[in-house]
C-alpha positions in Angstrom: 189.4 141.4 83.1 187.7 141.9 79.8 188.2 145.1 77.8 185.1 147.4 77.9 183.8 148.7 74.5 185.7 151.7 73.3 183.5 154.8 73.5 182.8 156.9 70.4 185.6 159.5 69.9 184.2 162.9 70.6 187.2 165.2 70.8 187.0 168.6 72.6 187.1 171.6 70.2 190.4 173.3 69.4 189.9 176.1 71.9 190.0 173.5 74.7 193.7 173.0 74.0 195.5 175.7 75.9 199.1 176.8 75.3 201.1 177.2 78.5 204.3 178.2 76.7 205.4 178.9 73.1 208.8 179.8 71.6 210.7 179.1 68.3 211.6 175.5 69.5 208.6 174.1 71.3 205.1 174.4 72.7 203.9 173.3 76.1 200.2 172.5 75.8 197.6 171.7 78.4 195.7 168.7 76.8 192.1 168.2 77.9 190.9 164.7 78.7 189.3 163.1 75.7 191.7 164.4 73.1 194.2 162.2 71.3 197.9 163.3 71.5 198.5 162.4 67.8 196.0 161.5 65.1 194.6 158.0 65.3 193.6 155.5 62.6 190.8 156.7 60.4 189.5 160.2 59.5 187.2 160.1 62.5 190.2 160.2 64.8 192.1 163.0 63.0 191.6 165.6 65.8 194.5 165.6 68.2 197.0 167.9 69.9 199.3 167.7 66.9 196.6 168.3 64.3 195.2 171.3 66.2 198.6 172.9 66.6 199.7 172.2 63.1 196.6 173.8 61.7 197.4 177.0 63.5 201.2 177.1 63.5 202.5 174.8 60.7 204.6 171.6 61.1 205.0 170.2 64.6 206.5 167.0 66.0 205.5 164.8 68.8 208.0 164.2 71.7 205.9 162.2 74.0 202.2 161.3 74.5 199.5 161.3 77.0 196.7 158.7 77.0 193.4 159.8 75.5 191.7 160.0 78.9 194.6 161.8 80.7 194.7 165.5 80.9 197.7 167.8 81.4 201.0 169.1 80.1 202.6 167.9 76.8 205.8 169.1 75.0 205.4 169.5 71.3 208.5 170.3 69.2 208.5 172.9 66.4 211.5 171.5 64.6 213.1 168.1 64.0 216.2 169.2 65.8 214.2 170.2 68.9 212.3 166.9 68.7 215.6 164.9 68.6 217.1 166.8 71.5 214.0 166.4 73.7 213.6 162.8 72.7 217.2 162.2 73.9 216.4 163.8 77.2 213.5 161.4 77.6 215.7 158.5 76.7 218.3 159.7 79.3 215.5 160.2 81.9 216.4 163.9 82.2 212.8 165.0 81.9 210.7 164.7 85.0 206.9 164.4 84.7 204.7 164.8 87.8 201.1 163.7 87.8 198.1 164.1 90.1 195.7 161.2 90.5 192.7 160.2 92.6 192.8 156.5 93.5 190.6 154.1 95.3 191.3 153.0 98.9 193.3 153.9 102.0 197.1 154.1 101.3 199.3 152.1 103.7 201.9 154.9 104.0 202.7 158.4 102.9 205.1 157.5 100.0 206.3 154.5 98.1 207.8 153.0 95.0 206.2 150.5 92.6 208.9 148.5 90.8 207.1 146.0 88.6 207.7 145.0 85.0 204.9 145.7 82.5 204.1 143.8 79.3 201.3 143.5 76.8 198.2 141.5 77.6 198.0 139.6 74.3 194.6 138.2 75.1 192.9 141.5 76.0 194.4 144.2 73.8 195.1 147.1 74.4 195.5 146.2 78.1 198.9 146.0 79.7 199.7 143.8 82.7 202.4 143.0 85.3 204.6 140.4 83.6 207.6 139.1 85.5 208.7 136.9 82.7 208.6 139.1 79.6 207.7 142.5 80.8 209.9 145.6 80.6 211.2 147.2 83.7 208.9 149.9 85.1 209.2 152.1 88.2 206.8 154.6 89.7 207.2 156.9 92.7 204.2 158.1 94.7 203.4 160.5 97.5 200.2 160.8 99.5 198.8 164.4 99.2 195.4 163.8 100.8 193.6 160.8 102.3 189.8 160.5 102.2 187.6 157.8 103.8 187.4 155.8 100.6 189.9 157.3 98.2 193.2 159.2 98.1 194.9 162.0 96.2 198.4 161.0 95.1 201.3 162.8 93.4 203.1 160.4 91.0 206.4 160.4 89.1 207.0 157.7 86.5 210.8 157.0 86.4 210.3 154.9 83.3 207.8 155.6 80.5 205.8 152.4 79.7 202.4 152.5 78.1 199.7 152.8 80.7 202.4 152.6 83.4 200.7 154.7 86.1 197.3 153.1 85.5 198.7 149.5 85.6 201.0 150.1 88.6 198.3 151.7 90.7 195.8 149.0 89.8 198.4 146.3 90.6 198.7 147.4 94.2 195.0 147.6 94.7 194.5 151.3 94.2 193.2 151.8 90.7 192.8 155.4 89.4 189.3 156.6 89.6 187.5 156.7 86.2 189.8 154.2 84.6 187.6 152.1 82.3 190.5 149.8 81.5 192.0 148.9 84.9 189.3 149.8 87.5 186.8 147.0 88.0 184.6 149.4 89.8 184.4 151.8 86.8 180.9 153.0 85.8 181.3 156.3 84.0 183.2 159.6 84.1 186.7 160.9 83.3 190.0 159.4 84.2 191.3 161.2 87.3 194.9 161.5 86.1 196.5 164.8 85.3 200.0 165.6 84.1 200.6 168.7 86.3 204.3 169.5 86.0 207.2 169.1 83.5 210.9 169.8 84.3 213.4 169.6 81.5 216.3 171.4 79.8 215.4 173.8 77.0 216.7 172.2 73.7 218.3 175.5 72.5 219.7 177.1 75.7 220.2 174.0 77.8 218.8 175.8 80.8 216.4 174.1 83.2 212.7 175.0 82.6 209.6 174.2 84.7 206.0 174.3 83.7 202.9 173.7 85.9 199.2 173.2 85.4 196.5 173.2 88.0 194.7 169.9 88.3 191.1 170.1 87.1 189.8 168.0 90.0 190.2 167.5 93.7 189.4 164.8 96.2 186.1 166.1 97.4 184.8 167.0 93.9 185.6 163.9 91.9 182.8 161.4 92.6 180.2 160.7 95.2 182.5 158.3 97.1 185.5 160.6 97.4 184.2 162.7 100.3 186.4 163.0 103.4 
């Protein structure tokens, strides 16, 4: 599969980035699709979640990232101590991320696990691929929320955090995420139908469990012409 041309970067304006939560230690932001998590290479890619927040609130520090085309919840630290504490939670797999996705096809069951190693595709950068020889372990859990005639709405939880993990895993089992220009051979146009809808973690200062949710900006019937029930 060849890599399609990268579209021109046209970031949403700062007001499109919504804060779900703010305190002295962290922000939880709702990232719109089409906005970088951190600044990219070159001044034309300076607009990002981090740059928008730093312009308003001063220094901020990334904890994790969402793909450019993915929307949803992101944690952004307001101190290096909070960043370190939260990064350790990610390393220890104490942070649970839950996504919503619209995928192609009829699912064979109501839930499942995808346990396939992911590695770089050195011939087609920036693609990743299933690599049983040199890939890193990767695991994704999925649940069927709604089945249409041609597509399905899934709830997803990545157990590991590999680059493009959800996109590669779903494509590898024959159910690419709708709107995925990198991994869906049927892609024509439109947004990636992947949304980080829930975060569960321990607050870096209090140690208490916290939970944040975001309503997905799409549904099975309203995504594309071929997702009707």
